[in-house]
N, C-alpha and C positions, 0 to 999 in steps of 0.2 A: 742353572737358570736364575737363581737368586743373585748370583754374581753379575749376570748380564743385566738384570734389572737395576742393580746398584750402579753399574757403569752408565746405563742410559739416564738414570736420574741425575748422576753427577754431571754428565755432558749437558743435560737440559739446564741444570743450575748454572753451569759455566756459560751457556749460551745466553741466559738471562742477564748474567753479569756483564758479558761482552756487549750485549745489546744496550743495556742501560749506560754502560761506559761510553759506547759510541754516541748515544743520544747526548750525554753530557759534553762530549768533545765537540759534536757537531752543533749543539745549541749555542748560538752566538751570545756573547756577553752583552748585557744591557748597557747602552751608553746614552748619555744625555744628548737628545736630538735638538740642536739649536734651532733648526728650521721649524720644528714642531712648536717649540716654545715661543718663537717669534710670532707665530700665527695667533697667539693669545694676547699680544701686546696691544695696549691702547695706542691708537695711531696719533702720533704727534706731528703737527704741521711746522716744518722748519721755516726760518726766514728766507726771503728771496733776495739774492745778491743781484745788484744792478750795476751797469757800467757808468752811471752818471758821476760827474765830478761833484765834490763837496764844495759848497760855496762858503768860504771862510771870511769872517769879518773880525779882524783882530784876534785870530785863533779861536773864535767861537762860531759855531754853525748851527743853524736850524736843520736838523737831520731827519725829522719825521713829524707828521701831523695826522691824527686820526682820533675818532671818538670824542672830539671836543678838547683835545690836549695837544700840546706841542712839545717835542723833545729837542733839547739843546745839548750840544757837546762842547766842552772847553778842553781843547787838546793840550794847552799849556799846563793845566792842573790835573788832567785826566779825570774830569768831574762832569756830572750830568745834572740837568734841571728839567723838570716837567712842569709846564705852565698850563693852567686852565684858561681856555680861550674866553669863557664866559666871565669868570671872576677876576682873572689876572693873578690868582694865587699861584705861588711856585713851591713845588716839592723838590728838594735838592738832595743829591747823593751825599753831600757833606753839610756841615754846619758853618754858617758865615757870621760875620759881625752883626748882621741885622737881627739874628736870633739869639746870640749868645756872646758873652764876654768872658774869656777864661781868666783865672786868677793871675796867670803869667802869660805873656804874649811873646811869640817869636815866629819866624818864618816856618820853622819846623812844626810848632804847635798848630799853626793854622793849616799847614799841609796835612797834619795828622787828623785834624777835625774834618778835612774834606776828602780823606782817602776813599777810593772807590773799592778797594779790596785789601785783604790780608792773606798772605800765602804761607802755609806751613810746609816745611821741607825736612828732609833727612839725608844723611850720607850713608845710611844703612849700617853704620858701625857705631860710632860713639857721639854723633852730633845730630841733634834735632833742634829746630828753631822756627822762627817766623820772619817773613820779609814784609815789612810795612812799606807800601808804595811811597809813603811820605819820606822814607829814608833817602830817596834820590836827591833831596835838597841838602842833605848832610854829606853827600858823596860817599855814603856807606854802600850804596848799590847804584848801578847804572840801569835805568829803565828806558827802553825804547818803545815807542808806540807807533803802529802802522794802521791806518784807517782804510776801510772799504765801505762803500755805500750799500745800504740795504733799502728795500722798499719800506718807507716810513721809519728808517732807523739807520744804524751804523754798526759795523763790526770793528772792534779795536783789538789788534793783536799786540799783546804786551810781552816783552822779553826782558828777563832779569839777567843781564849779561854775565856778571861774575859767577852766577850759579848755573848758567846755561839751562835755565828753565823758562818756560813761557806757556801762554795759553791765549785763546781768543774769547773776548766777551762780545756776544751779539746782543744788541739792544734794539727793539722795535716796538712801535705802538700798534695796537689794534683797537677795535671798537670797545673793548672792555678794559683797556689799561696798557701797562708797560710789561713787556717780556724781557727778561735778562737770562741769557743762555750761555753756558760754556760747553761746547761740543767736545766729546771725548777725543775725537780724531784730530783736534787742533791743539792738544796738549803736547808740548815739546819738552823732552828731557834728553839733552845731548851729552851730559857729562856724568860726574859721579853722584850727583844729587837727584832725588826724586821728590815729587810733590806729595805731601801727606793730606793736606786739606786746603780749601779755599773758602773764605768768607767774602761774600759780595755785599756791597753797600752797608757796611757796619754802622753808618751814621744816618742812614735814611730813616726819617721819622723821629730822630733823637729830639728830646724836648726838655725844657725846664719844668719846674713845678706847675701844676694846673689843678685848680679846685675841682673842675668838672671832668678832668681827663683821667684816663687809665690805659693800661696795656692789657689786651686779651692774650692770655698765656695758655697754650694747648696742653694742659695737664689733665689727662683723663677727659671728663666731659667739658672742662674749661675752668679757668680761674681768672680773677681780676687782680691786677696790681695797680694800686692808686698812685698817681703822679704827685706824691707828696713826700718830701725828703724826711727821713727819720733822723732823730737826734743821734742815734748810733749808726755808724756806717754798716750797710747791709751788703753781704757778698752776692756775687752773681750766682744765678741758678741756671742749669741747663737740663733739657729733656731730650732724649733720643726720640726720633720719629719711629713709631710703631713698636720697637723692641730694642733692648740694649745692643750696642755694637759688639761688645765683648762680654762674655758671661759663662757661667756653668749652671747646671740645673739647681744646685743648692742655692746660689745667689738669687736665682729667679724665684725660688720658693720663699726665701727671706723677704724679697721685695713684695711678694703676694701677701705674706703674713702682716707686713708693716703697712700695707695699703698703698704702696708706691705705684704711681701710674706713669704712662708715657703718652706721647702725642698720638691720639687716634686719628686726628685730622692734621695734615702737615701745613698748618696755617698759624698766623699770629696777626694781631691788629693793634693799632695805636689810634686813640682819639683824644683830641683836646677840647672837644665840645662840638663846634660847628665844622671841623675838618677832621678827616680820618684817613688812615692808610691800612689796607688789608693785604697781606702777603700770603700767597698760596704756592707751595712748591709742587710743580707739575711733573718734573722729571728728576730722578735721582733722590727722591725723598726718602727712600728706604735706607740710604747711606748718609742721611743728614741728621743734624741736631740743631736745636734752637736755644739760644742763650739770651737771658734777660739780665741787664746790668743796671742796678739802681744808681741813682745820683750819688755822687761822692766817691765813686771809683774812677780815679784819674781826673774825670771832669764832673762838674755838677750838672749832669745830663742823664735823664732816664733813657735807655735805649734797648733795642732788641734786634737780633740778627739771626740769620740761618747760615750754617756751615755745612759743606759737603766733605765727607771723609773719603779720600781716594785710596789710602793705605791705612789699615788698622794696626794699632800697636797691640802687642800681646806679650805675655811673660812665660818663660819656660825655665826648667831646672836643668842645669848642666850635669854631666856625669859625676862631678864631685859634690853635687848637692847645692850649688850656688844658684839662686834665682837670677835670671838674666832677662833684660828687656829686648824686644826685637820688633821690627816693623815688616809688614808684608813686602815681598820683593816686587810683586807686580801690582799694578793698579787694579782694584776690584770694583770700581764704580764706573758707570757709563755717563751719558749726557746729564747735565744739570740745568734745570730751568726753574726760575721763580717768576710768577705773574703777580704784578702789583696793581691793586685797584685803588683809585683815588676817589674819596667820597667827600662831597660838599652838600650839606643840608642844614636845616635849623639846628638839629641835634643828631650827631653821629653816635650811635650806641652799639653795644655788642649785638643787640637785636637786629639792627639794620645791617650790620656786617654779616650776620648769619643768613639773613634774607638774600643779600647780594651773592654770597657764596653759594647758597642753594640754587639760585637761578642760573649761575654760571655752570655749576656741576651738572645740572639737568640738561642745559644746552649743549654741553660738550660730551655727554654720555658718561660722566664720572659718577653720576648718581642716577639710577634707573628705577622707575616706578615698579613696586612690587606687584606680583600677580594677585596678591591679597589686598591691594590698596582699595579696591572697589567695595570691600566688605564694610558695611556701615555699622557693624556691631563692634563693641569693645570686648574682645575675647579674653577669657581667663586662661592663662598658660598653666597647664597641669603637667609637671615633669614627673614621670613615673620611673622609679627605680625597679627594674624587672628582676634582677638577680645579681649575685656576686659570688666569686670564689671564696670559700671559707676554709681556713686551715684548722684541722683538728690534730690530736695526737696520732691518729691513725693515717689520715689521708687529707687531700684537698678536694673538696666537692663543690658543686654549684648549688648555692642556696637560693631557691626561688623566693621572691618577695612579692611579685605581682604577676599574675598570668594575663594573657591576652583576653581571656574570658572575664577576668576580674575588671579590666578596663571597660569592657563592653557593659558590664553590670553597673559600674559607676556612672558611665555616660547615660545609661538608661535612667538612673535615678536623678541625674542632674539635667537631662535633656529638656524636659518640659518646663521646669522652673526657670531655666536659663535661656530658653530659646535656642539651645545648641550653640551658644556663644562661647565655645571652648576651643582650645588648641592643645593637642596632645603631643608630648615629646617623650620618647621611650629611651631610657638609659640602661645599659647592661642587658640588652635583649639577646645578644649573641651567646654562643656557647661558652665563650671565655668569661662572660659576665662583666660587671661594672668595673672600670678602671684597670682592666687587664688587656693590654694592647700588645700587638695588633689584635683588634677585636674580631676580625673575620666579618663575614656578611651573611651568615646563616643563623636563623633563630634557634635558641635552645629548645630542645624537646620538653624540658621540665616546665616551661611556661606556656606550652601549647604548640610548639613547633611551627613549621611552615603553614600547615592547615589552619591552625589557630590564628596566625598572623593574617592570613588571607581573609578569613571570616571577619576579623576586626576591621581590616582595611575597607572591605565592602560596606560594612555597617556604618563606619564613620563617613565614608563617601556619600552614602544615602542621606545622612544627616547634615551634610555640608560642613563637616568638621575636618580641618587640616590636621594631619599627623606627620610626625617626623621620627625616623629611626636614626638615633645619634651614633655617629662613628668618630673615631679618633685616628687620623692618618698622619699625625705629627710626631708623637712620641711612642715609645714601646716599653713594655715591662720585660726585664731580662728573663723572667721565669715562664713567660707565656710561650706556648707552643707556636712554632712557625717563625719566630724571630731569631735571626743570626746576626750578631753584632759585626762580624767580619764583612758582611755584604749589605746588610740593611741599615746599619747605623750611619748617622752623619758624623764627620770627622772634623777635628779642629786643626789649627795651623801646624801642630806638631804630629799630625797624622795619628791622633789618638781619638777614640770614640768620645763624643760629647755625652757625658753622663753625670751622675751625682757621686757623692763621696763613697757610698757603699756599692756602687755599680748596679743598682737595682732598676734604674730607668735610663733610657737613651733617647736621643732625638733620632729621627729617621730621615733617610734620603727622600726628598720631595718627588724626584722624577720616578722613583720606583712606586711611590704612592699613586702618582698620576696614572701610571700604566696598570696598576692593580685596579684602579677605579674603572678605566676604560675597558679592559679586557675581562674583568671578572665581576666586579660589583654591579655595574650598570646593566650588563646582559642578564644577570640574575634578577635584578629588580624589574627589568622589562618583561622577562619571561613570566614572572609571577604577578605582574600588575601591582607592584607595591608602590606606595605613594611617595611621601617626601623623605629627604635625607637631611640630617643635621650634622655639621662638621665642628667638633670640639677643637679648640685651640687654633684652628686655621685662621681665624680672624684676629689673632694676637701675635703668634710666634713668627718671626722673620729672622733667618740666620744664614750664615755661609756654611757650605759643606766642602771641605778640602779633600774628600775621598778620591784617591787615585782613580782615574778613568770615569768618575762620576761626579767630578767637582762642579759645584754650583755656587755662584755668589748670591748676594741678597736680591739682586735684580732678577736672576734666574728663578729664585725661590718664589718671588712674587708672580712671575709668569706661570710657574707651576700651579700656584693657588688659583690664578685666573683660569687656567686650563681646567682644573678640577671643578670650579663653579660653572664654567661655560659648558663643559661636556655634560654635567648634571642637568643644567637648564635645558640644553638642546635635546636631552633624552625625554623631556616632558616632566621632569621632577620639579617639585617645589623645594626650595633650598632654604635651610636655616643655618646661620653662621654665629658662632660664639664670639662675643666681644665686639667685633665690628669695625676693625681698622678700615681706613678709607678705601683700600683696594677691594674690599668685600661689597661696597655699596653699588658696584656696577652690576651685580648679578643676584644678590641675596633677596629672598622674599620675606625673610623674618630674621631678626637679630635677638639673641638671648644672652644673658649675663653681661649686659651693657653697664659699665660703671656709672654710678650716680654720685660719686664723690671723687675729689682729687686727692693729691698726696699730702694735703694740709701743710704746705710749705709756709714758714713763718712770714715770708715777705708778701704773701698773698692776702688780700682782704676778704675774699669770699669765693665760694664755688658757684659756678653758673652753668646752666644746661646748654652751653653753646653747641655742642655736638648734637644734642637732641633737637634743638631748634632748626638745625640744617636738615635732619633726617625725618622729623615727625610729619605725618601726612603723606610720606612717600614710601617708607618702609616701616611696618609696625615692629615694636621691640618690647622687651621686658628687662628688668633690672637683675641684680646679682643675688639679693637676699630674698628667699621665699618668705611669704607672709607668716607662715606657721613656724618659722625659725628666727624671726626678727626679735630684737630686744624689746621693742615697743611697737606692737602691731599698728596702733592708731597713728603713730608718727610715720611708720613705713608706708602706710596707705596714703598719707598726705604727700610723701615723697613721690610715690607713683603718680599722683595727680599733678604735682608741680612739674615733674619731668616728662609727663605725657606717656607713661609706661602702661602696658597691660598688667593687670594683677597677676601674681605668680605664686604657685604653691608646689612643694615637693611632697610626693605621696608614695606610700606603699600600701599594699593590701594587708600584709603581715606586720607584726610588731617590729619596730627597729631594733629591739633587743637581739634579734637574730643576726644583726650585723657584726656581732662580736666575733673577732678573728678574721673578719673580711677586709676588703680594700675600701669599704665605705667607712670613712673615719669622721665625717663631718655632717652626719644626718641624725636628727632626733625629732620627736613629735611628728612623725610622718604618717601615722596610721590613718587611713582614709576615712574610716567610719566616724572618727571624731571631728573630721574637717568638712565633710560634705555640706552640712547646713551653712557654715560660714562661707564656703565657696559659692553656694547658690545665692546667699544674701549679697555678697560683694558684687557678683555678676549682675544681679538685678539692679543694685544701686548705680553701678557704672553705666548700665545701659538705659537707665531712666534719666539720671541727671547729667551724665557726661558722655552720652552717645555722640554728641556733636564733635567730640575730640577725635573720633576714630580716623577720619580721613581728611581732616583740615590741617593746614600748616599752622605753626605757631608764629604769630606776627610780632609779639613782644613779651618779654619776661622782665619784670622790674621788682626790685626790693623797695617796699613802701616804708617800712620801719623794721626795727629788730624783730625777726621772726615772722614778718608778714610780707607776703609776695602776691603779685598779680600776674596771671598768665593770660594773655589775650590771643584769640584765634582769628584766622583770616575771615571767618564768617561773621565777625563782629561780637561774638560771645566772649565772656571773660570769667575767670575763676579767681576768687580772693582766697588765699590760703593762710591760715594762722597756726603757727607751731607753738605759740604761747599757751600756757595753761589757763590764762584768763581771757575773757572775751575782748575783742578789739573792734573799734569802729574807724574805718578809713574810707575817705571819699563819700561819707554818708552811708556806707555799707557796713552792717553789723555782721561780725564773724565770730562764731562761738570759739571757746577754748579748744585747741587741737581739733580744728574743724575747718570747713571751707564753705564758701557761698558762691553760687553760680548766678551770673547776670546775663540775660539774653541780649540780643541786638537792639531791643527796644528799651533796655534799662530796667527790665523787670527781674525780680528774684525768682529763680526756678526752684520750686519745692520738690 
């Protein structure tokens, strides 16, 4: 009888194994769904091809007119001009003798100054180089151009005969300016060469020295480069749009420690005072970089340009240990489009550029008004570390730092003095704890579990306080349960997981994260009526994934992020996004950890809140450094005011000493009981003197003198900010040392 039972048990176990195996065999492998991703794309309006003939006058034709501007094309020089109908001023794709005289003159130099594009190429073996369209005059390359008429523009198909390479530039005017587009399907590669990158209009906006002029460079929040030549020649500087094109996680960490920033908005601008140019990369920006070249590099001209990378270069190690350079075999970028705004007014400034960009982004849906924009309060952002995994000699356990009931108690103490002008963000609330990813989506029982979270959610909802449960769907910890590098990790060009030197962290495949959100996270949130979601790193990291059967280029990754944000918004969630690259501005309700400083490049004269001027009044945001962890709290508070940020603090109920041995390595002075009085005080201050900033846009930011700035709002109110230790008087307004003064729209000081 016992033997029979053993046989039955064995057969049952085998049946379970067979059943599980059958499920594994029958379960289809996840594949990237291109149709699903395309449904998240921002709809682009292509140009309209027409059958009209082009009316040439000595090889020059008026090919378009719209928005008060005319577009001219010179086919002999393959150059373009944009003329203001009102003023007669001309913006040119190249530099002519009217604007500049080079130290040496020749036909080639003048052709080089008027070049419409530069093309990078490779033969995939040992040759990489560039083709300058001006080289056609030296017979180094044969360039043929074929034109077709567009509505308000022209399409010019360029063929570089010796290289058997070509592409089409589509140029057309609309009511907002000039569009320049290179469609992916019109790139021609017929021989052994492939295109690696293309720079369009490298000389558009190039200028000599100007006392009143500068270039707006998209380094983090923004930076200004003054159009004044240096005694020592300065090198060119470049910034990738959104995120480095090639990297490993160690290099990203080094960049973070050194304060290096990238372009959060794919824009740049040039002003000489009364005339200005603003360029906005509308398509292909995630594969682009922006280069600023100071005067003295080849020509005594200050200039800035954007370049799209079609094939990325990378390095690998051969079997014998030799490092080798290689280039992607296939094009990994799609359509490329830059929109140019032409500005004429008494004074064109970075403030007027930011306003113009904001208006355009709102009109085209690239910037959407937050669901929280109607809130007339200045909320204080309280980031709560709930818990973290702690390693001991015996085991790894979850160390609770703040429970859901603790938050409810804090809010109870702060609620009346602050008028509930609070915003709660919960970090490390899941079972795996802070910085252990994938984090999962179920709350730890040690901080109150699901029942505690639901009680807190209801309580905050009754008070009108937004709360966000922070998740990380971008990278993973190798030791965290549920992560498998073979299937979950993103892979580099050599089919190796993207990781750091010790293999402790990995980037993850974005499409898997999207599916996890759709089929697990959001149903759980909906079922239990949980409130907002915050996405760590999603507003910063953009990368390629070469994983077999799950490959995604940077364009696909952006569509995945848009999908994550769109699905979350459509489920009724309020959404917070860390950092805030431009693609996040279409769906985010709140932005956190937004940089308030640039990379401190030597060629730049100052940092400016260009990004914040575009976003403020549309989406609320906070900075990177918590007030309680700042080097100088008074200065940090002024920075919040200057950049239009909500105040922010990082809190725990328990002592931060308990973080020892955990993955929380950058938190100190977080104990809530020592901070609640200051939080209540700053909340009352901001809502008494600065409440008007909550939902109005910034109309102007201006440096008045060293350490003194004025920020003006659309409602006519202004703030004078003084970082100096001594009091200052500007415009007849007295400002205390390390203090600020508010002036209302009637010119009165607000006490």
